[in-house]
C-alpha positions in Angstrom: 50.6 25.7 -19.2 51.8 25.6 -15.6 52.7 22.8 -13.3 54.2 25.0 -10.7 51.9 24.3 -7.8 52.9 20.8 -6.6 54.3 22.1 -3.3 51.3 24.4 -2.8 48.9 21.5 -3.5 50.6 19.4 -0.8 50.2 22.2 1.6 46.5 22.5 0.6 45.9 18.8 1.1 47.4 19.0 4.6 45.2 22.0 5.4 42.1 20.2 4.3 42.9 17.1 6.3 43.4 19.2 9.4 40.1 21.0 8.7 38.1 17.8 8.8 38.8 17.5 12.5 36.9 19.8 14.8 37.0 20.9 18.4 34.2 19.4 20.6 31.0 21.5 20.2 30.4 21.4 24.0 33.6 22.3 25.9 33.8 21.4 29.6 33.7 25.0 30.7 30.1 25.5 29.6 27.6 25.8 32.4 25.2 22.9 33.3 22.3 25.1 32.1 23.8 25.6 28.7 24.6 21.9 28.5 20.9 21.1 29.0 19.6 23.7 26.6 18.4 22.8 23.1 21.0 25.0 21.6 24.8 25.4 22.0 26.6 28.7 22.7 30.0 27.2 21.8 31.9 28.4 18.8 33.1 25.9 16.2 36.8 26.2 15.8 39.0 24.2 13.4 42.4 22.7 13.9 43.3 24.7 10.8 43.9 27.5 13.2 47.6 26.9 13.5 50.3 28.5 15.5 52.3 28.9 12.3 51.6 31.0 9.3 51.2 29.4 5.8 54.6 29.7 4.4 55.6 32.4 1.8 52.1 33.8 1.0 52.1 35.9 -2.2 51.7 35.9 -5.9 51.9 32.5 -7.6 50.8 33.5 -11.1 49.9 36.7 -12.9 48.0 37.4 -16.1 47.6 40.7 -18.0 45.0 41.8 -20.6 45.0 45.0 -22.6 43.0 46.2 -25.6 43.9 45.1 -29.1 44.1 48.6 -30.5 46.0 51.8 -29.6 46.7 55.3 -30.7 50.2 56.8 -31.1 50.8 59.7 -28.7 52.9 61.6 -31.4 49.9 61.4 -33.7 47.6 62.5 -30.9 49.7 65.6 -30.3 49.3 66.6 -33.9 45.5 65.9 -33.9 45.0 67.9 -30.7 47.1 70.8 -32.0 49.5 70.9 -29.0 53.2 71.5 -29.1 55.3 68.5 -30.2 56.5 66.5 -27.2 53.8 67.5 -24.8 52.4 64.0 -24.4 55.6 62.1 -25.3 58.3 64.1 -23.5 56.1 66.0 -21.0 54.1 62.9 -19.8 56.6 60.2 -20.9 53.9 58.3 -22.9 54.4 56.6 -26.3 51.0 54.9 -27.0 47.6 54.6 -25.5 45.4 51.5 -25.6 41.7 51.9 -25.6 38.6 49.7 -25.7 36.2 49.3 -28.6 32.4 49.6 -28.1 32.3 45.9 -27.5 34.3 46.0 -24.3 33.4 47.0 -20.8 34.7 46.3 -17.3 32.9 43.0 -17.1 34.3 41.7 -20.4 37.9 42.8 -19.5 37.7 40.9 -16.2 36.1 37.8 -17.7 38.9 37.7 -20.2 41.8 38.1 -17.8 40.4 35.6 -15.2 39.7 32.9 -17.9 43.3 33.4 -19.3 44.8 33.0 -15.8 42.9 29.8 -15.1 43.5 28.3 -18.5 47.2 29.2 -18.8 47.9 28.1 -15.2 46.0 24.7 -15.7 43.8 25.4 -12.7 40.5 23.8 -11.9 37.7 26.2 -11.1 36.9 24.4 -7.8 40.5 25.1 -6.5 39.6 28.8 -6.1 38.0 29.8 -2.8 38.2 33.5 -3.0 37.9 36.0 -5.8 38.0 39.7 -5.2 37.8 42.5 -7.8 39.4 46.0 -7.5 37.8 48.5 -9.9 36.6 52.0 -10.1 34.8 51.5 -13.4 31.2 51.2 -12.2 28.4 50.2 -14.7 26.0 49.1 -12.0 25.4 50.7 -8.6 24.4 47.3 -7.0 25.6 44.3 -9.0 29.3 43.6 -8.5 31.7 42.6 -11.3 32.6 39.6 -9.1 29.1 38.3 -9.6 29.4 38.5 -13.3 32.6 36.5 -13.1 30.8 33.7 -11.3 29.5 32.5 -14.7 33.0 31.2 -15.3 32.5 28.8 -12.4 29.1 27.6 -13.5 30.2 24.3 -15.1 32.4 23.4 -12.2 29.5 23.8 -9.7 31.7 25.8 -7.4 29.7 28.6 -5.8 31.7 28.7 -2.5 33.9 31.6 -3.6 34.4 34.5 -1.1 35.2 38.1 -1.9 33.4 40.9 -3.7 34.3 44.2 -5.4 36.5 46.8 -3.6 36.4 50.4 -4.8 38.5 53.5 -4.2 39.9 55.0 -7.4 43.2 53.2 -8.4 43.7 51.6 -5.0 41.0 48.9 -5.1 43.3 46.2 -6.6 45.9 46.7 -3.8 43.1 46.5 -1.1 41.9 43.2 -2.8 45.5 41.8 -2.8 45.9 42.6 0.9 42.5 41.1 1.7 43.3 37.9 -0.2 46.7 37.5 1.4 45.2 38.1 4.8 42.5 35.5 4.0 45.1 32.9 3.2 46.9 33.7 6.5 43.7 33.6 8.5 41.6 31.0 10.3 39.0 31.4 7.5 41.3 29.9 4.9 40.0 26.5 3.6 43.1 25.6 1.7 42.2 26.9 -1.7 43.7 29.7 -3.9 42.6 33.3 -4.0 42.3 35.2 -7.2 42.7 39.0 -7.2 41.4 40.9 -10.3 42.2 44.5 -11.1 40.4 46.1 -14.1 39.5 49.5 -15.4 38.8 51.6 -18.4 40.5 55.0 -18.0 38.8 57.5 -20.3 38.6 61.3 -20.2 36.7 64.1 -21.9 38.4 65.9 -24.8 41.2 68.0 -23.4 44.6 67.9 -21.6 43.7 64.8 -19.5 42.6 62.5 -22.4 46.2 61.4 -23.3 46.6 60.0 -19.8 43.9 57.3 -20.4 44.3 53.6 -21.0 42.6 50.3 -20.2 43.3 46.8 -19.1 43.0 44.1 -16.5 45.4 42.0 -14.3 44.6 38.8 -12.5 46.8 37.3 -9.8 46.8 33.9 -8.1 47.5 34.2 -4.4 48.5 31.4 -2.1 51.4 29.9 -0.1 54.8 28.8 -1.4 54.8 31.7 -3.8 57.7 33.0 -6.0 56.7 36.6 -5.1 56.2 36.7 -1.3 54.5 39.7 0.3 56.8 40.8 3.1 54.9 40.7 6.4 54.5 43.5 8.9 56.2 46.3 6.9 53.7 48.0 4.7 53.0 51.7 5.2 49.6 53.1 4.5 48.3 56.7 4.3 44.7 57.7 3.9 42.9 61.1 4.0 39.9 63.0 2.7 40.5 65.0 -0.4 38.8 65.8 -3.8 41.7 65.4 -6.2 40.0 63.0 -8.6 36.4 61.6 -8.3 33.4 60.5 -10.3 30.2 62.0 -9.0 28.3 61.8 -12.3 27.2 58.1 -12.4 25.8 58.5 -15.9 29.3 59.3 -17.3 32.6 57.5 -17.6 34.5 60.8 -17.2 36.0 61.9 -13.8 36.3 65.3 -12.2 40.1 66.0 -11.9 42.2 68.6 -10.2 45.5 67.7 -11.8 47.8 69.9 -9.7 46.2 68.8 -6.4 46.3 65.2 -7.4 50.0 65.3 -8.1 50.6 67.0 -4.7 48.5 64.4 -3.0 50.4 61.6 -4.7 53.7 63.0 -3.5 52.4 63.6 0.0 51.1 60.0 0.2 54.4 58.7 -1.0 56.3 60.7 1.6 54.0 59.4 4.4 53.9 55.7 3.2 57.7 55.6 2.7 58.3 57.1 6.2 56.1 54.4 7.8 57.5 51.6 5.8 61.1 52.6 6.8 60.2 52.7 10.5 58.6 49.3 10.4 61.4 47.5 8.4 64.1 49.2 10.5 62.4 47.9 13.6 62.4 44.4 12.2 66.1 44.7 11.3 67.0 45.9 14.8 65.4 42.8 16.3 67.9 40.7 14.4 70.8 42.9 15.1 70.9 45.0 12.0 71.3 48.7 12.9 71.2 50.8 9.7 68.7 53.1 8.0 66.6 51.8 5.2 67.1 53.7 1.9 66.0 53.5 -1.7 69.1 51.5 -2.4 67.7 48.6 -0.3 65.1 48.1 -3.0 66.5 46.2 -5.9 63.5 47.3 -7.9 60.8 49.9 -7.2 57.5 50.1 -9.0 54.7 52.7 -8.8 51.1 53.4 -9.6 51.6 55.1 -13.0 49.1 57.8 -14.1 51.9 58.8 -16.5 55.5 57.8 -16.7 57.1 61.2 -16.0 55.4 61.3 -12.6 57.1 58.0 -11.7 60.5 59.3 -12.6 59.9 62.3 -10.3 58.7 59.9 -7.6 62.1 58.1 -7.5 63.7 61.5 -7.0 61.1 62.2 -4.3 62.1 59.0 -2.4 65.8 60.1 -2.7 64.8 63.4 -1.2 63.2 61.6 1.8 66.4 59.6 2.3 68.6 62.7 2.0 66.6 64.6 4.6 66.5 61.6 7.0 70.2 61.0 6.8 72.0 62.4 9.9 75.2 63.4 8.0 74.8 62.9 4.2 78.0 63.3 2.1 77.3 66.2 -0.3 80.9 66.4 -1.6 80.8 63.1 -3.5 78.6 60.1 -4.2 74.9 60.0 -4.4 74.2 63.3 -2.8 76.9 65.3 -4.4 76.0 69.0 -4.9 72.7 68.8 -2.9 73.9 70.7 0.2 71.7 73.7 -0.6 68.6 71.6 0.0 69.6 70.3 3.4 67.2 72.5 5.3 64.1 72.1 3.2 60.9 70.7 4.6 59.1 68.0 2.7 55.7 69.7 3.0 57.1 72.8 1.3 58.6 71.1 -1.7 55.6 69.7 -3.6 55.7 72.5 -6.1 59.4 73.4 -5.8 60.9 73.0 -9.3 64.4 73.5 -8.1 64.1 70.6 -5.6 62.3 68.4 -8.2 64.9 68.9 -10.9 67.9 68.5 -8.6 66.7 65.2 -7.2 65.4 63.9 -10.5 68.9 64.4 -11.9 70.6 62.9 -8.9 68.4 59.8 -9.0 68.6 59.3 -12.7 70.8 56.2 -12.5 68.6 54.7 -9.8 65.5 55.3 -11.9 67.1 53.6 -14.9 68.2 50.6 -12.9 65.3 50.1 -10.5 62.2 51.5 -12.2 62.4 52.3 -15.9 62.1 48.6 -17.0 58.7 48.4 -15.2 57.3 51.2 -17.4 57.0 49.1 -20.6 53.3 48.5 -20.4 52.5 52.0 -18.9 54.3 53.8 -21.7 52.7 51.7 -24.4 49.2 51.2 -23.1 48.7 54.1 -20.7 47.1 54.3 -17.3 45.0 51.3 -16.4 43.9 52.7 -13.0 43.7 49.7 -10.5 45.9 47.4 -12.7 48.5 50.1 -13.3 51.1 49.2 -10.7 50.5 45.4 -11.3 51.1 46.1 -15.0 54.4 47.6 -13.9 55.1 44.4 -12.0 54.4 42.3 -15.1 56.6 44.5 -17.2 59.5 44.1 -14.8 59.1 40.3 -14.6 58.9 40.1 -18.4 62.3 41.6 -18.9 64.5 39.8 -16.4 65.6 36.2 -16.0 64.9 34.1 -12.8 68.6 34.3 -12.0 68.6 38.1 -12.2 65.6 38.5 -10.0 66.2 35.7 -7.4 66.3 37.0 -3.8 65.6 40.6 -4.7 63.2 43.0 -2.9 60.6 44.8 -5.0 59.2 47.9 -3.5 55.6 48.9 -4.6 53.8 52.1 -4.2 50.0 52.0 -4.8 47.9 55.2 -4.9 44.2 55.9 -5.3 42.8 59.4 -5.3 40.4 60.5 -2.7 42.8 59.2 -1.1 44.2 55.8 -0.2 47.8 54.7 -0.6 50.2 52.0 0.5 53.9 51.2 0.1 54.8 47.5 0.5 57.4 45.1 -0.7 57.7 41.6 -2.2 60.7 39.2 -1.9 61.5 37.1 -4.9 62.1 33.5 -4.3 65.8 32.3 -4.2 64.9 29.3 -6.3 65.7 30.3 -9.9 66.2 26.7 -11.2 64.7 25.8 -14.6 61.1 24.7 -14.0 60.9 26.4 -10.6 57.7 28.4 -9.8 59.7 31.6 -10.4 61.0 30.4 -13.7 57.5 29.4 -14.8 56.0 32.7 -13.7 58.5 34.6 -15.8 58.0 32.4 -18.7 54.2 33.1 -18.7 55.0 36.8 -19.1 57.7 36.5 -21.7 55.2 37.2 -24.6 54.3 40.7 -23.2 56.3 42.6 -25.7 55.1 40.4 -28.6 51.5 40.9 -27.6 52.0 44.7 -27.5 53.5 44.6 -31.0 50.5 42.6 -32.3 48.0 45.4 -31.6 46.3 47.4 -34.3 47.3 51.1 -34.6 44.3 53.4 -35.0 44.5 57.0 -36.3 43.5 59.7 -33.9 40.4 60.5 -35.9 39.1 57.0 -35.5 40.0 57.0 -31.8 38.0 60.2 -31.3 35.0 58.7 -33.0 35.1 55.6 -30.9 35.3 57.7 -27.7 32.3 59.6 -28.9 30.4 56.3 -29.5 31.3 55.1 -26.0 30.0 58.4 -24.6 26.7 58.1 -26.5 26.1 54.4 -25.8 27.5 54.2 -22.2 24.1 53.5 -20.6 21.8 52.6 -23.6 19.3 49.8 -23.2 18.1 47.5 -26.0 21.5 48.1 -27.5 23.9 46.0 -29.6 27.5 47.4 -29.9 28.4 48.5 -33.4 31.5 47.7 -35.3 33.6 44.6 -36.0 34.7 42.1 -33.3 37.4 40.7 -35.6 40.1 43.0 -34.2 39.7 41.6 -30.7 42.4 39.2 -29.5 41.5 35.5 -29.7 39.8 34.4 -26.5 38.5 37.8 -25.6 35.2 38.2 -24.0 33.0 41.0 -25.4 29.6 42.6 -24.8 27.1 41.1 -27.1 23.9 42.9 -26.1 22.2 45.1 -23.4 18.5 44.2 -23.2 15.6 46.5 -22.2 16.2 45.9 -18.5 19.9 46.8 -18.6 21.0 43.1 -18.4 24.2 42.5 -20.2 25.0 39.4 -22.2 28.6 38.4 -23.1 30.2 36.0 -25.5 33.8 34.9 -26.1 35.8 35.1 -29.3 37.2 31.7 -30.2 40.8 31.0 -29.3 
């Protein structure tokens, strides 16, 4: 489907040509004793270790997979016997996708990686790194990455670095950072990296269940990308806390302290945004730009999305950060009009302050509508996908704008994983918006997102509850064949065919 990699391939060919030349194995500075020995103490270095970085490393292509069935949140409110609007207005959710008994984390990732490679017209031997971010663990030893290697079997390519990375919803972002760093390192051999984020978010019956979801995202990473990871500005915050965790390895369900988790999310956002601003302002000062960085400097802002209402509050939270950091904010007119009463508050005292939350949520409403709301298409209709959540927001954003509208913009991204690990980073969109450009082709590949969401099957809450019960009962069964029809799966979907008496899983693919 794609022919967007011609410039990148030329770069890769140059890289490989350089790599074939090596430094002498016995440099002149070695001692005579070492020269006479039967071994060499010299390191082998390649000319691929260049003084210049590979240009514009970032996301070249992006593929999204979500389940073919969903439940309406309005219907779930009625089924659960809660007040109308609790899930739809209170959480900001419309629908929730969920997996059948035939799907697990391996099948989700098999599907999304195969779709990425096929739709991008890639060869399997052009991939030199594949890393998986997931918190959906079905084996305490064998990585999802190793299951994905069956896709490479016919190509004969086994030289693929990377493995699984796990910490709640943050593993996908860690995998993206690792892959970009690999491309920019002396270890890079000139091939592409693939980042896979996949999870099945399910909860026990109760208030948390409507915040579930499922899906997977695969991203192709390399140089000359239409979405470039901005270098040297990402802000990271990590600490030890039990806000959400999964100590029971026999269950898919987590332990959740909802109130604490939201507080941790906001605290991490505050810290990451503060670090990001300091780093980017430092870069600006080096080129003669002396101004504070604010939310207005992001043309778009995407978030990890446990539920959509939290994201709207987070935009207000970033405005609160800007307001408190400003030396003399205008509270008589403009953006901060009427907010003078909050001038003396401290960030750490406001996590549960409803007055602050409402005031800044209202003040930031226009910003939210312009910069963030379009990115919530997939989150509102499919739910929380855990590691792919923020990247589903990226896909949603790209699917709703033209190349001309996005060209040259800065996209801010906040990634959060409970426990906790969080980062705020940014991407710059290529200036080249011409028809047939890499950016144009990336956006074209995502243009069917809305159509694919509309093509799913609606399932009544009673059937949804029964499927959740089946998953709970069969989660770790051996000598097991999943029950039910596979006909509702999207064409080209991988599915679990059987688990044998030694817990070995066999997969098959539904025809295209």
